[in-house]
N, C-alpha and C positions, 0 to 999 in steps of 0.2 A: 741260726735256726729261728724261725718266726715264733714269737711268744704266743701263748693262748690269748683268746679274746679277753679284753680287760675286765677286771672286777670293779674298777673305778672309771668314772667318766665325768668330764666337765662340759656342760652345755651352755652356750650363750643363748639364753631364751629371748633376749632382745639386745640390739646394739644401740637403742635409743636411751638417752639419759636426760634428766631434768637439771643436772648440775654441770659445771665446767671446772673440774678440779685441776689444780695447778700441775699435779704430777701424773695426770691421765691423758692419754692420747686423744680422748674424746674432745678435749678443749681445743685441740689443734687441727680438727677435722670438721667438715661440714656436718651439721646436725642431721640425724636420721629421723624420718617420720615414724611415729610409734607403730603403726600397723605394718608398713612396708619393711621396717627394720626388725621384725620379730619372727621367731621360728614358729611355723604352723604346728598345731597339736598333733596332726596325723604324722608329720615327719618325725616329731619327737617320739611318738608312740612306736613307730616302726623301728627306730634305732634302738630304743630301750628294750623292746621285745626281741630284738636280734641278739641280745647279749644275755644268755641264760645265767651266767655267773655274776652278773652285776650286783654289787652289794652297797656301793656308795655312789651318790649322784650329786654333783654340785651344779646348781642352776644359775650360773653367772658368767659374765664376760665383761666387755667394756661398758655395757649399758646397766641401767638400774632394773633389777628383776621385777620390782613391783609395777613397772610399766608394761610388762608382758601381758597381752590380753588373755592368754591361756595358762597363766602361772598356776592358779589354784587347781585346774584340771591336771596339770603336769605333776604337781605335788601329790594329789590324790592317786593318780595312776601309779607313780613310783612307790608310794607308801603301801598301796594294796598288794604290790609284788614283794613287799618285805625289804625294800631298798631304803637305806638311810639317806634321806634327801634333805638338802639345806642350801643356803646361799648367804652371800654378803649383801647388805643393804645400806644405803645412806640414811635410811629411817625417816626421811622427810615426808614420805607418804604413808608411814606406818601408823594409821589411826587405830583406835580401839576396835573398830569394826573389822578392819583388815587383820589386826592381830588375832581376833577371835576366829576368823576364817582360816588363817594359817594353822592355828592350834587344831581346829576341827578337821582340817585336811590331812593332818598327820605329819606335819613338818618335824624333822628330827633335830635339826640344829639351825641356829640363826646367828650370824655374826654382824655386828653393827659397827660401821666405819665411823670413827670419831677421832679427829686428829688435833685435839686441843682441849684445854680445860676452861677456856674463856671464849666469849663470843668473838673478840677481836682476832685472836689467833686462828680459831676454827674457821671463821667466815672468810679470812684472808686466803685460806687454802681451798676450802670447799665453796667455790664461787656459786652463789645462788641459794645456798642453804642458810637456815637461821638456827643458831645454837639452841636457843630456848625452846623452839618448836621440837627439835630432835630430842632434847632432854625430856620434854613432856611426853613425847611419843614412847621413849624407852621406858619411862616410869609407868605409862599406861599399859604397855605390853606386860610388864611384870605383874601389874594389878590384875589384868585379864587372866593370866596364868594362875595366879593365886585364887581368884574367884572360882575358876574351873577345877582347881586341884590338879592342874596339869604339870607333869614333870618334863614334858617336851613342848616346844623345842628347847634344847640346851643352848644357853645364851652365852655370848662373849662379846666384848667390845674389842675392836681391832684398831690399833693406833699405828699409823705410818710415821716412823721417826725421821725427823729432819732437823737441820740446824735451827730453824725458826720455831720449832715447837717442842723439842725434847725437854726443855726446861720445865714444861708444864706437866710432865708425866707423873710425878708424885701426887700432884693435886688431882689429876684425872683418876688415879687409883682410889682416892677418897671419894670422888664423885660416883664412880662405878659401884663402890661398896654401899653408898647411900641409896642408890637406885635399886639395889638388890640384885645386880648382875654378878654372877659368881666368878667370872674370869675376864682377864684382860690380856690380849695377845699383842705384842709389839713386833713390828716387822720393819725392815729397811725398804728403801726404794728398790723397785724390782729389776731395773735394767739401766745400763749406762748409755745404750744406743750408740756405742762407739762404732759398731758395724755400719752405721748410717751417718757417720760424721760429715760426709761430703754431700748428703742429701738435704736440701733446704726444708723438706717436709718434716724432718726430725730435728731441725736446728734449735727451735725454741725449747722443746721438751728436753733435749740433750743438754742445753745450757742450764736449765733449771735444775736438772738432776746433778750436774757437775757441781753446782753451787751449794746444794742442799744435802747431798748424800753423806751418810755416817758409816761408810763401809770400813774405814780405817780406825784402828784403836786410838782413842783420845781420852786422856786422863780426866778432863772436865766432864765429858759425856759419861764416862765410867762412874764418876761420883754421883751423877744424877740418877743413873740406873740403879746404883747401890741404894740410894735413898728410896727410890720407887719400890725396890725389893723389900726394904725395911717396912715401909708403909703397908705393903701388901701382906706381910706377915702379921702386922698389927691389926689389920682390918679383915683378914681372912680371904682376900681376893687371890685367886690362882693366877699368878703373873708368869707369862711366857715371854722371855727375851730372845732376841736373835742369837744364833750360835756365836759364842765368843764376844758378843757385843759388850759385856760388862767386865771383860778381862783386858785391861790396858797393858798387862805384862805378858800377853800371849807370846810364846816363844816362836811360833811360826803360823802363817796363815792356814786356814782349813784346806784340806785336800779338795781339788776340783773334781766334779763328777755329777752324773745325774742318771737316774733309772726311770724317769717319767715315761719315755717312749716305749718302755717294756710293760708298764703296768697301767697306764691311763692314756687319755687323749683329750683333745679340746675340739669340740664341734661348734663352729660359728653359726650365727643365726641364718646365714645364707647357704648353709650346707657344706662349706669348705672345712676340711679337717686339718688341724695344725698339731704339732707335737705337744704343745702346752699353752697355757694362758699367759705365761711370762713374756711372750714375744711382743704382744700389743701391736697389731698391725696386720692387715689382710695381705700385704705385699711381702710378708716374711715367712719363709718355710711352709708353704702350702703343700700338703702331702696327698691330697685327693679331694674329691667332691662326691658326697653321697647321693647327689642328684643324678650322677652318671653311673654309679655303682653302689651297692650296699656298703654299710660300714665295714663288714668283714673283708670285702674285697679291697677296700682302701687300707685297712690295717695290715693286710698280707701283701700289699702291693710293692712294686720295686722302689718307689720313692721312699716309702717308710723304711724298707730294709736298708737302703743306702744311707738314710739319715741315722739309723741305729748304728750301722757299721762305722760311720764317721765319728760318732760320739764316743766310740771305744778307743779311738786313736789319740795320738799326741797332738793332732791337728783337728779338733772338733769343729763342727759347723760354726762359721763366724758369728752367726746370730746367738749362739750359746755362750760365747766367750765373755760377753758383758753382763750375763745374767747373774743376779744375786744368788739364786738357788744353786746354779751350777758352781759358783765360786764358794758356796758354803757360808754366805753372810746374810741370808735372807731372814 
């Protein structure tokens, strides 16, 4: 049975990005031009207004949302409808003026990607970024919110844990506390790309992921995470760790499964609909095109129904098998 239209939606407002991060497919694809690679506001408005029960909206995909020409209008439109709207940002473009506009537009939450506590580690991962600029921008955002007496957006730093950076996590907890950000979310690399092992277009990112992923229990990593948890308790930072990531003695791996295609969807900047953002790639599991039919028609279409049905079997879609969220280790 087809589920009701989703209450949650993720929209890639732009596929363009100013960085070339080591764990992101953007690094391994031709760069997109800012205007051509962005979702038009009218397309966004049409989709959002087609979903009467929509309550949460995430404005992000492979690109940096702050490059989207219509980002502020999109936030304002969603907020005016009472939708909780937010996004992840690399914060390189998050000036005080931009921060003020986001607060005034009604942004509900903002997650800041920061994968190290030192310039050396962070900049080796987020190619094109400067650690000190990002730190200054985060501190400036907190100041803007304090000056305005604003409780929104709710802030969190997001740390993608890898072999090369996990040792800096306890120090990052202290930095986050010093900046006045209340929460730190730790997540694993999103996908193994095993389903594209023979595809040269995924060779480099697949090799990087294989070398850096922390999906398996590791006593040394568990000790680092335990220290991060201790520091978080000491500093008052709300620390979220991946499921089972700090339990080196786990008796069994988490059960596989995913309910995303029943409750949410991922709309790319070019109008293509995919089951989720974890896929990373326009050539993987495209379920429809809103330029040919409205969102509801795609959601209720045969391709979506077949994908959902396959996900319930012991042989789920191949693209899902290497997904950290499906495997319960994100």
